[in-house]
C-alpha positions as a Markdown table, in Angstrom:
| # | Residue | x | y | z |
|---|---|---|---|---|
| 1 | Met | -48.6 | -29.9 | 4.7 |
| 2 | Thr | -45.3 | -29.7 | 3.0 |
| 3 | Ala | -42.7 | -27.4 | 4.8 |
| 4 | Ser | -41.6 | -24.4 | 2.6 |
| 5 | Pro | -38.7 | -21.9 | 3.0 |
| 6 | Pro | -39.2 | -18.9 | 5.2 |
| 7 | Arg | -40.4 | -15.6 | 3.7 |
| 8 | Val | -37.8 | -13.2 | 5.2 |
| 9 | Met | -37.7 | -9.3 | 5.8 |
| 10 | Gln | -34.4 | -8.0 | 6.4 |
| 11 | Leu | -34.7 | -4.5 | 8.2 |
| 12 | Val | -31.8 | -2.1 | 8.1 |
| 13 | Ser | -31.3 | 1.4 | 9.0 |
| 14 | Asn | -30.2 | 2.6 | 5.6 |
| 15 | Leu | -28.8 | 1.4 | 2.3 |
| 16 | Gln | -25.6 | 3.4 | 2.4 |
| 17 | Ile | -22.2 | 1.7 | 1.9 |
| 18 | Gly | -21.1 | 0.0 | 5.1 |
| 19 | Gly | -20.2 | -3.2 | 6.7 |
| 20 | Ala | -23.6 | -4.2 | 8.0 |
| 21 | Gln | -25.4 | -3.1 | 5.0 |
| 22 | Glu | -23.0 | -5.2 | 2.9 |
| 23 | Val | -23.9 | -8.0 | 5.2 |
| 24 | Val | -27.6 | -7.5 | 4.5 |
| 25 | Arg | -26.9 | -7.5 | 0.7 |
| 26 | Thr | -25.0 | -10.7 | 0.8 |
| 27 | Leu | -27.3 | -12.4 | 3.2 |
| 28 | Ala | -30.5 | -11.5 | 1.3 |
| 29 | Gly | -28.9 | -12.9 | -1.9 |
| 30 | Asn | -27.8 | -16.2 | -0.4 |
| 31 | Leu | -31.2 | -16.7 | 1.4 |
| 32 | Ser | -32.8 | -16.2 | -1.9 |
| 33 | Arg | -30.7 | -19.0 | -3.5 |
| 34 | Leu | -31.8 | -21.2 | -0.7 |
| 35 | Gly | -35.3 | -20.7 | -1.8 |
| 36 | Cys | -36.4 | -18.2 | 0.6 |
| 37 | Phe | -38.5 | -15.0 | -0.5 |
| 38 | Val | -36.6 | -12.0 | 0.7 |
| 39 | Val | -37.5 | -8.3 | 0.9 |
| 40 | Val | -34.9 | -5.7 | 2.2 |
| 41 | Cys | -36.6 | -2.8 | 4.2 |
| 42 | Ala | -34.8 | 0.3 | 5.0 |
| 43 | Phe | -35.4 | 3.8 | 6.4 |
| 44 | Glu | -33.0 | 5.6 | 4.0 |
| 45 | Asp | -32.2 | 4.8 | 0.4 |
| 46 | Gly | -28.8 | 4.5 | -0.8 |
| 47 | Pro | -26.2 | 3.1 | -3.5 |
| 48 | Leu | -26.5 | -0.6 | -2.4 |
| 49 | Arg | -30.2 | -0.7 | -3.5 |
| 50 | Glu | -29.1 | -1.2 | -7.1 |
| 51 | Gly | -26.9 | -4.3 | -6.1 |
| 52 | Ile | -29.7 | -5.9 | -3.9 |
| 53 | Glu | -32.2 | -5.4 | -6.6 |
| 54 | Arg | -29.8 | -7.0 | -9.1 |
| 55 | Leu | -30.0 | -10.1 | -7.1 |
| 56 | Gly | -33.7 | -10.4 | -7.7 |
| 57 | Val | -34.5 | -9.2 | -4.0 |
| 58 | Arg | -37.3 | -6.7 | -3.3 |
| 59 | Val | -36.4 | -3.4 | -1.6 |
| 60 | Glu | -39.1 | -1.2 | 0.3 |
| 61 | Ile | -38.1 | 2.3 | 1.7 |
| 62 | Leu | -39.8 | 3.0 | 5.0 |
| 63 | Pro | -40.8 | 6.5 | 6.3 |
| 64 | Arg | -37.8 | 8.0 | 8.2 |
| 65 | Arg | -37.5 | 8.9 | 11.8 |
| 66 | Arg | -37.5 | 12.7 | 12.2 |
| 67 | His | -38.8 | 13.5 | 15.7 |
| 68 | Pro | -37.0 | 13.0 | 18.9 |
| 69 | Val | -38.8 | 11.6 | 22.0 |
| 70 | Thr | -38.6 | 15.1 | 23.6 |
| 71 | Ser | -41.5 | 16.0 | 21.0 |
| 72 | Pro | -43.8 | 13.1 | 22.5 |
| 73 | Leu | -46.9 | 13.8 | 20.3 |
| 74 | Arg | -44.9 | 14.1 | 17.0 |
| 75 | Phe | -42.7 | 11.1 | 18.1 |
| 76 | Ile | -45.6 | 8.7 | 18.9 |
| 77 | Gly | -47.5 | 9.7 | 15.6 |
| 78 | Glu | -44.3 | 9.0 | 13.6 |
| 79 | Met | -43.8 | 5.6 | 15.4 |
| 80 | Leu | -47.4 | 4.6 | 14.6 |
| 81 | Gln | -46.9 | 5.5 | 11.0 |
| 82 | Ile | -43.7 | 3.4 | 10.7 |
| 83 | Arg | -45.4 | 0.5 | 12.2 |
| 84 | Arg | -48.3 | 0.7 | 10.0 |
| 85 | Ala | -46.0 | 0.8 | 7.0 |
| 86 | Leu | -44.0 | -2.3 | 8.4 |
| 87 | Ala | -47.2 | -4.2 | 9.0 |
| 88 | Glu | -48.5 | -3.5 | 5.5 |
| 89 | Ile | -45.2 | -4.9 | 4.1 |
| 90 | Val | -45.5 | -8.0 | 6.3 |
| 91 | Ala | -49.0 | -8.6 | 5.2 |
| 92 | Lys | -48.2 | -7.8 | 1.5 |
| 93 | Tyr | -45.3 | -10.3 | 1.4 |
| 94 | Arg | -46.7 | -12.9 | 3.9 |
| 95 | Ile | -43.5 | -12.5 | 6.0 |
| 96 | Asp | -42.6 | -15.3 | 8.3 |
| 97 | Val | -39.3 | -13.7 | 9.7 |
| 98 | Val | -38.3 | -10.2 | 10.5 |
| 99 | Gln | -34.6 | -9.7 | 11.0 |
| 100 | Thr | -33.2 | -6.3 | 12.1 |
| 101 | His | -29.9 | -4.7 | 11.6 |
| 102 | Leu | -28.6 | -1.4 | 13.3 |
| 103 | Leu | -31.9 | -0.2 | 14.5 |
| 104 | Arg | -31.3 | 0.4 | 18.3 |
| 105 | Ser | -34.7 | 1.7 | 19.8 |
| 106 | Leu | -36.5 | 0.8 | 16.4 |
| 107 | Asp | -35.7 | -2.8 | 17.3 |
| 108 | Phe | -38.6 | -2.6 | 19.7 |
| 109 | Leu | -41.1 | -1.3 | 17.0 |
| 110 | Ala | -40.2 | -4.3 | 15.0 |
| 111 | Leu | -40.8 | -6.7 | 18.0 |
| 112 | Ser | -44.3 | -5.2 | 18.1 |
| 113 | Leu | -45.0 | -7.0 | 14.9 |
| 114 | Arg | -44.6 | -10.4 | 16.7 |
| 115 | Arg | -47.9 | -11.6 | 17.8 |
| 116 | Glu | -50.1 | -14.6 | 17.5 |
| 117 | Asn | -49.8 | -15.9 | 13.8 |
| 118 | Gly | -47.4 | -13.0 | 13.2 |
| 119 | Pro | -43.8 | -13.0 | 12.0 |
| 120 | Gln | -40.7 | -14.3 | 14.0 |
| 121 | Val | -38.5 | -11.4 | 15.1 |
| 122 | Phe | -34.7 | -11.6 | 15.5 |
| 123 | Trp | -32.4 | -8.8 | 16.5 |
| 124 | Thr | -29.0 | -8.7 | 15.0 |
| 125 | Phe | -26.1 | -7.1 | 16.8 |
| 126 | His | -23.1 | -6.0 | 14.8 |
| 127 | Asn | -21.0 | -4.3 | 17.3 |
| 128 | Ala | -19.4 | -5.1 | 20.7 |
| 129 | Leu | -20.1 | -1.5 | 21.8 |
| 130 | Phe | -23.8 | -1.4 | 21.0 |
| 131 | Asp | -24.9 | 0.6 | 24.0 |
| 132 | Leu | -26.3 | 4.2 | 23.4 |
| 133 | Arg | -23.4 | 6.6 | 23.1 |
| 134 | Ala | -23.2 | 10.4 | 23.5 |
| 135 | Asp | -22.4 | 10.7 | 19.7 |
| 136 | His | -25.8 | 9.1 | 19.1 |
| 137 | Leu | -27.6 | 12.1 | 20.4 |
| 138 | Ser | -27.2 | 15.2 | 18.3 |
| 139 | Arg | -29.1 | 17.2 | 20.9 |
| 140 | His | -30.3 | 16.9 | 24.6 |
| 141 | Lys | -27.0 | 15.2 | 25.7 |
| 142 | Trp | -28.5 | 15.1 | 29.2 |
| 143 | Leu | -30.9 | 12.4 | 28.1 |
| 144 | Leu | -27.9 | 9.8 | 27.5 |
| 145 | Gly | -28.3 | 8.4 | 31.1 |
| 146 | Pro | -32.2 | 8.1 | 31.1 |
| 147 | Lys | -32.2 | 6.7 | 27.4 |
| 148 | Arg | -29.4 | 4.2 | 28.1 |
| 149 | Ala | -31.2 | 2.9 | 31.3 |
| 150 | Ala | -34.5 | 2.6 | 29.3 |
| 151 | His | -32.9 | 0.8 | 26.4 |
| 152 | His | -31.4 | -1.7 | 28.9 |
| 153 | Leu | -34.8 | -2.2 | 30.5 |
| 154 | Leu | -36.5 | -2.6 | 27.1 |
| 155 | Tyr | -33.9 | -5.0 | 25.8 |
| 156 | Arg | -34.1 | -7.1 | 29.1 |
| 157 | Leu | -38.0 | -7.3 | 28.7 |
| 158 | Gly | -38.0 | -7.6 | 24.9 |
| 159 | Ser | -35.5 | -10.6 | 25.2 |
| 160 | Arg | -38.4 | -12.6 | 26.7 |
| 161 | Arg | -40.6 | -12.1 | 23.8 |
| 162 | Val | -38.1 | -11.8 | 20.8 |
| 163 | Asp | -37.6 | -15.1 | 19.0 |
| 164 | Gly | -33.7 | -14.8 | 19.0 |
| 165 | Ile | -30.8 | -12.5 | 19.3 |
| 166 | Val | -28.0 | -12.8 | 16.8 |
| 167 | Ala | -24.4 | -11.7 | 17.6 |
| 168 | Val | -21.9 | -11.7 | 14.7 |
| 169 | Ser | -19.0 | -12.9 | 16.8 |
| 170 | Glu | -18.3 | -14.5 | 20.2 |
| 171 | Asp | -17.1 | -11.2 | 21.6 |
| 172 | Val | -20.3 | -9.4 | 20.6 |
| 173 | Lys | -22.3 | -12.2 | 22.5 |
| 174 | Lys | -20.2 | -11.6 | 25.6 |
| 175 | Ser | -20.8 | -7.9 | 25.3 |
| 176 | Ile | -24.6 | -8.3 | 25.1 |
| 177 | Leu | -24.8 | -10.6 | 28.2 |
| 178 | Glu | -22.5 | -8.4 | 30.2 |
| 179 | Thr | -24.1 | -5.2 | 29.2 |
| 180 | Ile | -27.7 | -6.2 | 29.5 |
| 181 | Arg | -28.1 | -8.2 | 32.6 |
| 182 | Gly | -31.0 | -10.6 | 32.5 |
| 183 | Ile | -31.0 | -11.7 | 28.8 |
| 184 | Pro | -31.1 | -15.5 | 28.7 |
| 185 | Pro | -27.8 | -16.8 | 27.2 |
| 186 | Ala | -29.8 | -19.4 | 25.2 |
| 187 | Lys | -31.5 | -16.6 | 23.4 |
| 188 | Val | -28.1 | -15.4 | 22.0 |
| 189 | Ser | -26.9 | -17.2 | 18.9 |
| 190 | Val | -23.4 | -16.5 | 17.1 |
| 191 | Ile | -23.5 | -16.5 | 13.4 |
| 192 | Leu | -20.4 | -15.0 | 11.9 |
| 193 | Asn | -20.7 | -12.3 | 9.1 |
| 194 | Cys | -19.4 | -13.7 | 5.8 |
| 195 | Val | -18.6 | -12.7 | 2.2 |
| 196 | Glu | -19.5 | -14.0 | -1.3 |
| 197 | Leu | -16.0 | -15.5 | -2.0 |
| 198 | Ser | -16.5 | -15.2 | -5.8 |
| 199 | Arg | -16.5 | -11.4 | -5.6 |
| 200 | Tyr | -12.9 | -11.2 | -3.9 |
| 201 | Gly | -9.4 | -12.5 | -4.9 |
| 202 | Gly | -9.3 | -11.9 | -8.6 |
| 203 | Arg | -5.9 | -10.4 | -9.2 |
| 204 | Ala | -5.4 | -10.9 | -13.0 |
| 205 | Ala | -6.1 | -7.3 | -13.7 |
| 206 | Arg | -3.9 | -6.2 | -10.8 |
| 207 | Ser | -1.6 | -4.0 | -13.1 |
| 208 | Val | -4.6 | -2.4 | -14.8 |
| 209 | Leu | -6.3 | -1.6 | -11.7 |
| 210 | Arg | -3.2 | 0.1 | -10.1 |
| 211 | Arg | -2.5 | 2.1 | -13.2 |
| 212 | Gly | -6.3 | 3.2 | -12.9 |
| 213 | Leu | -5.7 | 4.5 | -9.5 |
| 214 | Gly | -2.4 | 6.1 | -10.5 |
| 215 | Phe | 0.1 | 3.6 | -9.2 |
| 216 | Gly | 2.8 | 1.4 | -10.6 |
| 217 | Glu | 4.3 | -1.8 | -9.4 |
| 218 | Thr | 6.9 | -0.3 | -7.3 |
| 219 | Glu | 4.5 | 1.3 | -4.7 |
| 220 | His | 3.4 | -0.7 | -1.7 |
| 221 | Leu | -0.4 | 0.0 | -1.5 |
| 222 | Met | -1.9 | -0.5 | 1.9 |
| 223 | Ala | -5.7 | -0.1 | 2.0 |
| 224 | Leu | -8.1 | 0.9 | 5.0 |
| 225 | Val | -11.8 | 0.6 | 4.1 |
| 226 | Ala | -13.9 | 2.2 | 6.8 |
| 227 | Thr | -16.2 | 4.9 | 7.6 |
| 228 | Phe | -14.6 | 8.1 | 8.8 |
| 229 | Lys | -15.6 | 8.1 | 12.3 |
| 230 | Arg | -13.7 | 7.8 | 15.7 |
| 231 | Gln | -14.3 | 4.0 | 16.1 |
| 232 | Lys | -12.1 | 3.3 | 12.9 |
| 233 | Gly | -8.9 | 4.8 | 14.3 |
| 234 | His | -8.0 | 6.9 | 11.3 |
| 235 | Arg | -6.4 | 9.5 | 13.4 |
| 236 | Val | -4.0 | 7.1 | 14.9 |
| 237 | Leu | -3.0 | 5.8 | 11.5 |
| 238 | Ile | -2.2 | 9.3 | 10.3 |
| 239 | Glu | 0.0 | 10.1 | 13.2 |
| 240 | Ala | 1.9 | 6.6 | 12.6 |
| 241 | Ala | 2.1 | 7.6 | 8.8 |
| 242 | Ala | 4.1 | 10.6 | 9.7 |
| 243 | Ala | 6.8 | 8.4 | 11.0 |
| 244 | Leu | 6.6 | 5.8 | 8.2 |
| 245 | Ala | 6.6 | 8.1 | 5.2 |
| 246 | Pro | 10.3 | 9.1 | 5.5 |
| 247 | Gln | 11.4 | 5.6 | 6.1 |
| 248 | Phe | 9.3 | 4.1 | 3.3 |
| 249 | Pro | 8.8 | 6.3 | 0.4 |
| 250 | His | 7.1 | 3.7 | -1.6 |
| 251 | Leu | 4.4 | 3.2 | 0.9 |
| 252 | Arg | 1.0 | 4.5 | -0.1 |
| 253 | Leu | -1.9 | 4.5 | 2.3 |
| 254 | Leu | -5.5 | 4.3 | 0.5 |
| 255 | Leu | -8.3 | 5.4 | 2.7 |
| 256 | Val | -11.5 | 4.3 | 1.2 |
| 257 | Gly | -14.8 | 5.6 | 2.7 |
| 258 | Asp | -16.3 | 8.8 | 3.9 |
| 259 | Gly | -17.8 | 10.4 | 7.0 |
| 260 | Glu | -18.1 | 13.0 | 9.7 |
| 261 | Leu | -14.4 | 13.1 | 10.3 |
| 262 | Arg | -13.3 | 13.5 | 6.6 |
| 263 | Asp | -12.6 | 17.3 | 6.6 |
| 264 | Glu | -10.7 | 17.1 | 10.0 |
| 265 | Leu | -8.5 | 13.9 | 8.7 |
| 266 | Gln | -7.7 | 15.7 | 5.3 |
| 267 | Ala | -6.6 | 18.8 | 7.2 |
| 268 | Arg | -4.3 | 16.8 | 9.5 |
| 269 | Val | -2.8 | 15.0 | 6.4 |
| 270 | Arg | -2.1 | 18.5 | 5.0 |
| 271 | Glu | -0.8 | 19.8 | 8.2 |
| 272 | Leu | 1.7 | 16.7 | 8.4 |
| 273 | Asn | 2.8 | 17.2 | 4.5 |
| 274 | Leu | 1.5 | 13.4 | 4.0 |
| 275 | Glu | -0.3 | 14.1 | 0.7 |
| 276 | Gly | 2.3 | 12.0 | -1.1 |
| 277 | Cys | 1.7 | 9.2 | 1.3 |
| 278 | Ile | -2.0 | 9.1 | 2.0 |
| 279 | Arg | -4.7 | 9.0 | -0.7 |
| 280 | Phe | -8.4 | 9.7 | 0.0 |
| 281 | Leu | -10.5 | 7.6 | -2.5 |
| 282 | Gly | -14.0 | 8.5 | -1.2 |
| 283 | Leu | -16.9 | 6.0 | -1.2 |
| 284 | Arg | -16.4 | 3.4 | -3.7 |
| 285 | Arg | -18.5 | 0.6 | -5.3 |
| 286 | Asp | -15.5 | -1.3 | -6.5 |
| 287 | Val | -13.9 | -2.2 | -3.1 |
| 288 | Pro | -13.2 | -5.9 | -4.2 |
| 289 | Glu | -11.2 | -4.5 | -7.2 |
| 290 | Ile | -9.3 | -1.9 | -5.1 |
| 291 | Leu | -8.5 | -4.6 | -2.6 |
| 292 | Ser | -7.1 | -6.8 | -5.3 |
| 293 | Ala | -4.8 | -4.1 | -6.5 |
| 294 | Cys | -3.4 | -3.6 | -3.0 |
| 295 | Asp | -0.6 | -5.3 | -1.3 |
| 296 | Ser | -1.8 | -5.2 | 2.2 |
| 297 | Phe | -4.6 | -4.0 | 4.5 |
| 298 | Ile | -4.7 | -2.2 | 7.8 |
| 299 | Leu | -7.7 | -1.7 | 10.3 |
| 300 | Pro | -6.7 | 0.5 | 13.4 |
| 301 | Ser | -10.2 | 0.3 | 15.0 |
| 302 | Leu | -10.7 | 1.2 | 18.6 |
| 303 | Trp | -13.7 | -1.2 | 18.8 |
| 304 | Glu | -15.5 | -3.7 | 16.5 |
| 305 | Gly | -18.0 | -6.3 | 16.3 |
| 306 | Leu | -16.9 | -8.6 | 13.5 |
| 307 | Pro | -15.1 | -6.5 | 11.0 |
| 308 | Met | -16.3 | -7.1 | 7.5 |
| 309 | Ala | -13.5 | -5.1 | 6.0 |
| 310 | Leu | -11.0 | -7.2 | 7.5 |
| 311 | Val | -12.9 | -10.4 | 6.2 |
| 312 | Glu | -12.9 | -8.9 | 2.6 |
| 313 | Ala | -9.4 | -8.0 | 2.7 |
| 314 | Met | -8.4 | -11.6 | 3.6 |
| 315 | Ala | -10.6 | -12.9 | 1.0 |
| 316 | Cys | -8.4 | -11.0 | -1.5 |
| 317 | Gly | -5.4 | -12.8 | -0.1 |
| 318 | Leu | -3.9 | -9.8 | 1.7 |
| 319 | Pro | -1.8 | -9.9 | 4.8 |
| 320 | Val | -3.5 | -7.7 | 7.4 |
| 321 | Ile | -2.6 | -5.6 | 10.3 |
| 322 | Ala | -5.4 | -5.1 | 12.7 |
| 323 | Thr | -5.9 | -4.0 | 16.4 |
| 324 | Asp | -6.7 | -6.4 | 19.2 |
| 325 | Val | -10.4 | -5.4 | 19.5 |
| 326 | Ser | -13.8 | -7.4 | 19.6 |
| 327 | Gly | -14.0 | -9.7 | 16.7 |
| 328 | Thr | -10.6 | -9.4 | 15.1 |
| 329 | Arg | -9.2 | -12.6 | 16.9 |
| 330 | Gln | -12.3 | -14.5 | 15.5 |
| 331 | Val | -11.3 | -13.2 | 12.0 |
| 332 | Met | -7.6 | -13.5 | 11.8 |
| 333 | Val | -4.9 | -15.6 | 13.3 |
| 334 | Pro | -2.0 | -13.5 | 14.7 |
| 335 | Gly | 1.3 | -14.4 | 13.1 |
| 336 | Glu | -0.3 | -16.7 | 10.4 |
| 337 | Thr | -2.7 | -14.4 | 8.6 |
| 338 | Gly | -1.5 | -11.1 | 9.7 |
| 339 | Met | -0.3 | -9.0 | 12.7 |
| 340 | Leu | -2.4 | -8.1 | 15.7 |
| 341 | Ile | -1.5 | -4.8 | 17.6 |
| 342 | Ala | -2.8 | -2.7 | 20.6 |
| 343 | Pro | -5.5 | -0.2 | 19.7 |
| 344 | Gly | -4.9 | 3.5 | 19.9 |
| 345 | Asp | -1.1 | 2.9 | 19.7 |
| 346 | Ala | 0.6 | 4.8 | 16.9 |
| 347 | Gln | 4.0 | 3.3 | 17.6 |
| 348 | Glu | 2.7 | -0.2 | 17.2 |
| 349 | Ile | 1.3 | 0.6 | 13.9 |
| 350 | Val | 4.8 | 2.0 | 12.9 |
| 351 | Gln | 6.3 | -1.3 | 14.1 |
| 352 | Ala | 4.0 | -3.7 | 12.5 |
| 353 | Val | 4.0 | -1.8 | 9.1 |
| 354 | Ser | 7.8 | -1.8 | 9.2 |
| 355 | Glu | 8.1 | -5.5 | 9.8 |
| 356 | Leu | 5.6 | -6.2 | 7.0 |
| 357 | Leu | 7.5 | -4.1 | 4.4 |
| 358 | Ala | 10.9 | -5.4 | 5.5 |
| 359 | Asp | 9.7 | -9.0 | 4.6 |
| 360 | Pro | 7.5 | -9.1 | 1.5 |
| 361 | Phe | 7.8 | -13.0 | 1.3 |
| 362 | Arg | 6.2 | -13.3 | 4.7 |
| 363 | Gly | 3.5 | -11.1 | 3.8 |
| 364 | Lys | 2.7 | -13.3 | 0.7 |
| 365 | Val | 2.5 | -16.4 | 2.9 |
| 366 | Met | 0.3 | -14.6 | 5.3 |
| 367 | Gly | -2.0 | -13.5 | 2.6 |
| 368 | Leu | -2.4 | -16.9 | 1.2 |
| 369 | Ala | -3.2 | -18.2 | 4.7 |
| 370 | Ala | -5.8 | -15.3 | 5.0 |
| 371 | Arg | -7.7 | -16.4 | 2.0 |
| 372 | Gln | -7.7 | -20.1 | 3.0 |
| 373 | Arg | -9.1 | -19.1 | 6.4 |
| 374 | Val | -12.0 | -17.2 | 4.9 |
| 375 | Glu | -12.8 | -20.0 | 2.5 |
| 376 | Thr | -13.1 | -22.3 | 5.6 |
| 377 | Leu | -15.0 | -20.1 | 8.0 |
| 378 | Phe | -16.6 | -17.1 | 6.2 |
| 379 | Ser | -18.5 | -18.4 | 3.2 |
| 380 | Ala | -21.8 | -16.6 | 2.5 |
| 381 | Arg | -23.4 | -19.9 | 1.7 |
| 382 | Lys | -22.6 | -21.2 | 5.0 |
| 383 | Gln | -24.0 | -18.2 | 6.8 |
| 384 | Ala | -27.3 | -18.4 | 5.0 |
| 385 | Arg | -27.7 | -22.0 | 5.8 |
| 386 | Glu | -27.0 | -21.4 | 9.6 |
| 387 | Tyr | -29.7 | -18.4 | 9.6 |
| 388 | Val | -32.4 | -20.8 | 8.0 |
| 389 | Ala | -31.5 | -23.4 | 10.6 |
| 390 | Leu | -32.1 | -20.7 | 13.4 |
| 391 | Phe | -35.4 | -19.6 | 11.9 |
| 392 | Glu | -36.5 | -23.3 | 11.8 |
| 393 | Arg | -35.5 | -24.0 | 15.3 |
| 394 | Ala | -37.4 | -21.0 | 16.5 |
| 395 | Asn | -40.5 | -21.9 | 14.6 |
| 396 | Gln | -40.5 | -25.3 | 15.9 |
| 397 | Arg | -40.2 | -24.1 | 19.4 |
| 398 | Ser | -43.2 | -21.7 | 18.8 |
| 399 | Glu | -45.2 | -24.4 | 17.2 |
| 400 | Lys | -46.8 | -21.7 | 14.9 |
| 401 | Ser | -47.1 | -23.7 | 11.7 |
| 402 | Pro | -46.1 | -26.8 | 9.7 |
| 403 | Gly | -42.8 | -25.2 | 9.4 |
| 404 | Phe | -40.4 | -24.2 | 6.7 |
| 405 | Ser | -37.2 | -25.5 | 5.3 |
| 406 | Pro | -34.8 | -24.5 | 2.6 |
| 407 | Lys | -35.1 | -26.2 | -0.8 |
| 408 | Ser | -32.0 | -27.9 | -2.1 |
| 409 | Glu | -29.4 | -25.6 | -3.5 |
| 410 | Thr | -29.0 | -25.2 | -7.2 |
| 411 | Ser | -25.7 | -25.4 | -8.9 |
| 412 | Asp | -25.3 | -21.6 | -9.3 |
| 413 | Ser | -25.8 | -20.9 | -5.6 |
| 414 | Leu | -23.5 | -17.9 | -4.5 |
| 415 | Ser | -20.5 | -18.8 | -2.5 |
C-alpha cells in the first residue's frame, strides 16, 4: 500500500493569543502544506481560531474542565466526557497522531487514546519550568506536594507508553530529564519552535505604522510582547524604566499583551509617573506590524522554554535584549544578535538599554544578524518537516501500518 501523510490532531489548552498557541497555528498550517490533514482541538475558544481556520485547518472545541480532583465523582465524570469527545474526533477524522501542548494533567487523558490500532501520542513541553506550581492551584494549595508527586509518577509511567516527548529547546529537554527521573532520554526529541518568515520583517510601512501608534521617527520604540504574569519580568522592567526615563526622554516602552498582573503593573507605572515612557497596548492581532514599527525588543523573563516573542522580534530584524534563562541562548547569540543579561536585575536592564541607545549603528548591525539567524534556524517549513519525520520514525518503530510520509511541497509552501 502507498504511504500517505499522517492525519494529525494538535491538542492545545486554549486558542487565546500566546506563544505556544501561535506555535500550534504555525505548525498546523505548515503540516497542512506538507500534505497532512490537520485538526486543532482546544478546551477554550479564542481569537486565534479565525487565523487557524483561514489556513484551511479544522478547529474543534472540546468540553472545558471545571471540577477539581477534590470533587472526585464530578471530576471522573468530566474526564470521561472529555475522553469521549476526543475519541469521537479521532474516529471522525481518522487521526494518526495526537500532539498535545500546554495540557499538564490532561496529557494523560490524551495518552489513554493510544491503544492497538489507535493514534500515536506525543507530548510537547514549551517551558523549562513545566512542573506544577502554586499559582496553578486556585484553591487547595495544600495539594501542591501530593499533586506534584502524582504528576512525576504519571509522567514517569506514561513515558514508557507515549510515542514521544518533544522539547522545544535543549534546555527544556535537560529540565525534563532532571525533573522527572526515569524518563528514557531517547524518548525526548528537541524540535525548535519556529515562525513563518513571510509574516515578519516587512518594514516598508514603518512610518505609517508608527504614526498609527501615535509616534514619530524621533522616539526609540522598544517592545515587549508577553502575557502579564510573574514569569515575564514586567515588574523588573518597570523599575528599570524609572532610571532610564530621565536619561533617555525619547525612549518609549510598548507593552503588548494582557494578563493577571495588568492592573498591578499599570498602578506601578502611575506611581512612578512613567505614563510618558510606558504604553500598554493590550492584546493585539497585529504583532508583526507592531514589531516592524519598533527599533528594538526586550524580554526580561525570569524563566522560559524557547521564547517565541524573541524569535519573532529577531525575524523583524530587531536587536534584542533578553535575560539569560532557558532557551534564550539557543535563540540569540550574545553580542552578535543582541545582549544577554541576568534575570531579575533592573540595573543590568538599565546598563544594556543605555548601551543600545548610545550606539544606534551597532543596533542595526545586530538586527541584521538576528534576522539572518532566524532565517537559518527558525523556519516553520523546517519545523514541520522535522515533526513529520518524528511521526514517521515512531510509526516505523510501532509497526502499526504501512506508514505515512509527506507529499512533495508545492511552490506556495509556507516559509
